[in-house]
C-alpha positions as CSV (number, residue, x, y, z in Angstrom):
1,M,-0.3,0.4,0.2
2,K,2.9,2.3,1.1
3,L,4.6,1.5,-2.5
4,Y,0.9,2.8,-4.3
5,F,0.8,6.3,-2.0
6,A,4.6,6.4,-2.8
7,L,3.9,6.0,-6.9
8,A,0.8,8.2,-6.6
9,A,2.9,11.3,-4.8
10,L,5.2,10.8,-7.1
11,A,2.7,11.2,-10.2
12,T,1.1,14.0,-8.8
13,A,4.2,15.8,-8.0
14,G,5.4,15.6,-11.8
15,A,1.8,16.7,-13.1
16,L,2.4,19.9,-11.2
17,L,6.4,20.0,-12.2
18,A,4.8,20.0,-15.6
19,L,2.4,22.5,-15.1
20,Q,5.3,24.8,-13.9
21,I,7.3,24.3,-17.1
22,V,4.9,24.9,-19.2
23,G,4.3,28.2,-17.5
24,A,7.9,28.8,-16.9
25,Q,8.6,28.5,-20.9
26,E,5.5,30.5,-21.8
27,A,6.9,33.0,-19.8
28,T,10.2,33.0,-22.0
29,E,9.0,32.9,-24.9
30,G,11.2,34.3,-27.6
31,A,14.4,33.9,-25.2
32,S,17.1,31.9,-26.0
33,T,17.3,28.4,-25.8
34,Y,19.9,28.4,-22.9
35,T,17.5,30.7,-20.8
36,R,15.0,28.4,-21.3
37,A,16.6,25.1,-20.6
38,S,18.3,26.7,-17.6
39,M,14.5,27.4,-16.4
40,I,13.5,24.2,-17.1
41,V,16.2,22.7,-15.0
42,A,15.9,25.2,-12.0
43,L,12.3,24.5,-11.5
44,A,13.2,20.3,-11.6
45,T,16.3,21.2,-9.3
46,V,14.4,23.0,-6.7
47,A,11.2,20.1,-7.0
48,V,14.0,17.9,-5.4
49,L,16.7,19.8,-3.4
50,P,14.9,19.6,0.1
51,V,15.1,15.9,0.1
52,F,19.0,15.9,-0.1
53,I,19.0,18.6,2.5
54,H,16.8,16.4,4.8
55,V,19.0,13.6,3.7
56,A,22.4,15.6,4.3
57,W,21.2,16.9,7.8
58,S,20.1,13.2,9.1
59,Y,23.4,12.2,8.2
60,R,25.1,15.3,10.1
61,L,26.4,16.5,7.1
62,R,25.8,20.0,8.3
63,S,28.0,22.1,5.7
64,L,26.7,20.0,2.7
65,A,23.0,20.5,4.0
66,L,24.0,24.3,4.4
67,A,25.6,24.6,0.9
68,L,22.2,22.6,-0.9
69,S,19.9,25.5,1.0
70,V,21.9,28.2,-0.6
71,A,21.6,26.6,-4.3
72,F,17.7,26.1,-3.5
73,V,17.4,29.6,-2.3
74,A,19.4,31.0,-5.3
75,L,17.4,28.9,-8.3
76,L,13.9,29.4,-6.1
77,A,14.7,33.0,-6.9
78,Y,15.7,32.5,-10.1
79,S,12.5,30.3,-11.2
80,L,9.9,31.8,-8.8
81,P,9.0,35.2,-11.3
82,A,8.8,33.5,-14.2
83,I,5.5,31.2,-12.4
84,V,4.3,34.4,-11.0
85,G,5.0,36.6,-14.1
86,R,3.2,34.5,-16.2
87,T,-0.1,34.0,-13.9
88,G,0.1,37.7,-13.0
89,E,-0.1,38.4,-16.9
90,M,-3.1,36.6,-17.3
91,K,-4.7,38.2,-14.0
92,H,-3.9,41.5,-15.5
93,A,-5.4,40.2,-19.1
94,K,-8.7,40.0,-17.7
95,A,-8.5,42.6,-15.4
96,A,-8.1,45.0,-18.6
97,A,-10.8,43.4,-20.1
98,G,-13.1,43.7,-17.2
99,V,-12.3,47.8,-17.8
100,D,-13.0,47.2,-21.4
101,R,-16.6,45.3,-20.7
102,A,-17.3,47.7,-18.1
103,S,-16.2,50.8,-20.7
104,V,-18.7,49.0,-23.6
105,E,-22.1,48.5,-20.4
106,T,-21.6,52.4,-19.5
107,D,-21.6,52.9,-23.4
108,L,-24.5,50.8,-23.7
109,R,-26.8,52.3,-21.2
110,S,-26.0,56.1,-22.5
111,T,-26.9,54.9,-25.9
112,Q,-30.3,52.5,-25.0
113,T,-31.4,56.4,-22.7
114,R,-30.5,58.8,-25.7
115,L,-32.4,56.1,-27.9
116,T,-35.4,55.9,-25.9
117,W,-35.2,60.1,-25.6
118,A,-35.3,60.3,-29.9
119,T,-37.6,57.4,-30.2
120,D,-40.4,59.5,-28.4
121,D,-39.3,62.5,-29.9
122,T,-39.8,60.9,-33.6
123,A,-43.3,59.5,-32.5
124,R,-44.2,63.3,-31.6
125,E,-42.5,65.1,-35.1
126,C,-43.9,62.3,-37.2
127,A,-47.5,62.5,-35.6
128,T,-48.4,65.3,-38.2
129,G,-46.8,63.9,-41.1
130,A,-43.4,62.4,-42.7
131,G,-41.6,65.6,-43.1
132,P,-38.1,66.5,-43.6
133,A,-37.5,67.1,-40.0
134,C,-39.7,63.3,-39.2
135,R,-37.2,62.3,-41.9
136,G,-34.1,63.1,-40.0
137,K,-35.4,62.0,-36.8
138,T,-36.3,58.3,-37.7
139,Q,-32.6,58.3,-39.1
140,T,-31.5,59.4,-35.9
141,V,-33.5,56.6,-34.2
142,A,-32.3,53.8,-36.6
143,A,-28.8,54.5,-36.2
144,L,-29.0,54.6,-32.3
145,E,-30.4,51.0,-33.2
146,A,-27.9,50.4,-34.6
147,R,-25.0,51.4,-32.5
148,V,-27.3,49.2,-29.7
149,E,-26.7,46.1,-31.3
150,K,-23.2,46.7,-32.0
151,L,-22.5,47.2,-28.2
152,R,-24.7,44.1,-27.7
153,G,-22.9,42.3,-29.9
154,E,-19.5,43.2,-28.4
155,L,-20.4,42.6,-25.0
156,R,-21.3,39.0,-26.0
157,T,-18.0,38.4,-26.8
158,A,-16.4,40.1,-24.2
159,A,-14.1,38.7,-21.6
160,P,-15.8,38.8,-18.0
161,G,-12.7,40.3,-16.8
162,D,-11.5,39.6,-13.1
163,L,-14.7,39.4,-11.2
164,G,-13.0,36.8,-8.4
165,S,-10.2,39.4,-7.5
166,E,-13.5,42.3,-7.4
167,T,-15.7,40.2,-5.2
168,W,-12.8,39.8,-2.8
169,A,-12.1,43.3,-2.9
170,W,-15.8,44.3,-2.7
171,A,-16.0,42.0,0.6
172,S,-13.1,43.4,2.4
173,A,-15.3,46.6,2.6
174,G,-12.4,49.0,0.2
175,T,-9.9,47.6,2.8
176,V,-7.7,45.9,-0.4
177,S,-7.6,46.8,-3.7
178,A,-8.6,44.2,-6.5
179,E,-5.0,44.9,-7.9
180,T,-3.4,43.5,-4.4
181,I,-5.6,41.0,-4.2
182,R,-4.6,39.3,-7.7
183,K,-1.0,40.0,-6.9
184,G,-1.1,38.0,-3.2
185,S,-3.3,35.1,-5.5
186,V,-0.8,35.2,-8.0
187,L,2.3,34.8,-5.5
188,A,0.2,32.3,-3.4
189,F,-0.6,29.9,-6.4
190,A,3.3,29.8,-7.3
191,I,4.6,29.3,-3.7
192,G,1.5,27.0,-3.3
193,L,2.8,24.7,-6.4
194,D,6.2,24.6,-5.2
195,V,5.4,23.5,-1.6
196,A,2.7,20.8,-3.0
197,I,5.9,19.5,-5.0
198,W,8.2,19.3,-2.6
199,A,6.0,17.7,0.2
200,L,4.9,14.9,-2.2
201,V,8.4,14.1,-3.2
202,W,9.5,14.0,0.3
203,M,6.3,11.8,1.2
204,A,7.3,9.4,-1.9
205,T,11.0,9.7,-0.5
206,A,9.8,8.7,3.0
207,L,6.9,5.9,2.5
208,V,9.7,4.4,-0.1
209,S,12.5,4.4,2.5
210,Q,10.3,2.8,6.0
211,P,10.3,-0.7,6.7
212,V,7.4,-2.8,5.0
213,T,7.2,-5.8,7.3
214,V,8.4,-6.2,10.6
215,S,9.1,-9.3,12.6
216,T,9.3,-10.2,16.3
217,T,11.7,-8.2,18.6
218,V,15.0,-9.8,18.6
219,S,16.1,-8.2,22.0
220,K,14.2,-7.8,25.2
221,A,14.7,-5.4,28.0
222,S,14.1,-7.9,30.7
223,D,17.0,-10.0,29.6
224,L,19.7,-7.5,29.2
225,I,21.4,-5.3,31.8
226,I,22.7,-1.7,31.4
227,P,26.9,-1.9,31.4
228,A,28.7,0.2,33.6
229,D,30.5,1.6,31.4
230,V,27.7,3.4,29.5
231,T,26.7,6.4,30.7
232,E,23.3,8.8,31.0
233,T,25.3,10.9,28.5
234,D,25.7,8.1,26.0
235,L,21.7,6.9,26.0
236,E,20.8,10.9,26.0
237,E,23.1,11.3,22.4
238,L,21.8,7.8,21.4
239,R,17.8,8.6,22.1
240,K,18.4,12.3,19.9
241,L,19.8,10.7,17.3
242,L,17.2,8.4,17.0
243,I,14.7,11.2,17.6
244,M,16.4,12.9,14.5
245,M,16.5,10.6,12.2
246,N,12.7,9.4,12.7
247,R,13.8,5.8,10.8
248,A,15.0,2.5,11.8
249,V,18.7,2.6,11.6
250,S,21.2,-0.5,11.4
251,N,23.9,-0.8,14.1
252,N,26.9,-0.2,11.0
253,E,25.1,3.1,10.1
254,L,24.4,4.1,14.1
255,A,27.8,3.6,14.7
256,R,29.1,5.6,11.8
257,L,26.5,8.5,12.9
258,L,27.8,8.0,16.6
259,A,31.6,8.0,15.6
260,V,32.3,5.0,17.5
261,T,33.4,1.3,16.9
262,K,30.1,-1.4,15.7
263,G,30.9,-2.9,19.2
264,E,30.5,0.4,21.3
265,A,27.5,1.0,19.0
266,S,25.8,-2.2,19.8
267,K,26.5,-2.0,23.8
268,R,25.2,1.3,23.5
269,V,21.9,0.0,21.7
270,S,21.6,-2.9,24.3
271,A,22.0,-0.5,27.8
272,A,19.2,1.3,25.6
273,I,17.0,-1.3,25.4
274,A,17.3,-2.1,28.9
275,A,16.6,1.4,29.6
276,G,13.5,0.9,27.9
277,F,13.2,3.5,25.3
278,V,14.9,1.5,22.3
279,Q,14.2,-1.8,20.4
280,R,15.8,-3.7,18.0
281,R,13.3,-5.3,15.2
282,R,14.5,-7.8,12.5
283,I,13.5,-6.6,8.9
284,G,14.3,-9.8,6.5
285,R,18.2,-9.9,7.3
286,E,18.7,-7.1,8.7
287,V,18.3,-5.5,12.6
288,A,16.7,-2.5,12.7
289,I,17.2,-0.1,16.1
290,T,14.6,2.3,16.7
291,L,12.9,4.1,19.6
292,H,10.5,2.2,21.1
């Protein structure tokens, strides 16, 4: 089941990354091949760097984790504006379309009012016969009717505008402008997209790395005695390390992380089992050490 969730997470992350790349490529349309390729590489690298940062930190490779973090921030600063820019362009275009539509609606209302007046005036002028004045006013009515039909046609084909931002601005009682809401929503979308990709890739990695089957405990606390040469400091160091790792580790890995011999690592684990906060479990042919 974990494998299916991991694959689903990776597939979703891949789809979101593809969406990012499409947006970035549109934003860099007309740029050099190097620029467009750089954007793709930056987006893909930013998506997976947090996983490597976590691994480096887990293995106490602080300098490496810091270097990867610097690279992550730099690539994010390079790629994020492209996503924000492309989405912002679409929001701006819809806002401009909304302004145009409002202008057409204002013109239509004005023309309809003038048509009503001209129709009444023509009816009065033509009541006594079709003289020159009657013909002139009839032509005016025909011109206004044609104008009304033209404006109605423009409204039918006009874009609806950014109604969402305008509605939120209205709901805020004028405290936040529609332009501010547009820019904030664009930034939230870009950041949310990146965070979703990182989290999904991280989730897939965590699911795959966790053990699937666990057998009975190898060692029991009641069978062990804490060695006299294992101090409380040693036990506390082991406990903090296992909390930080947040996964099962082997004795060899533990020895490397604690910078001690394999025998010393095994002795400390036995002492921790006797103390009641660590357990050994067999996973296939391996023995995994975890917090109790």
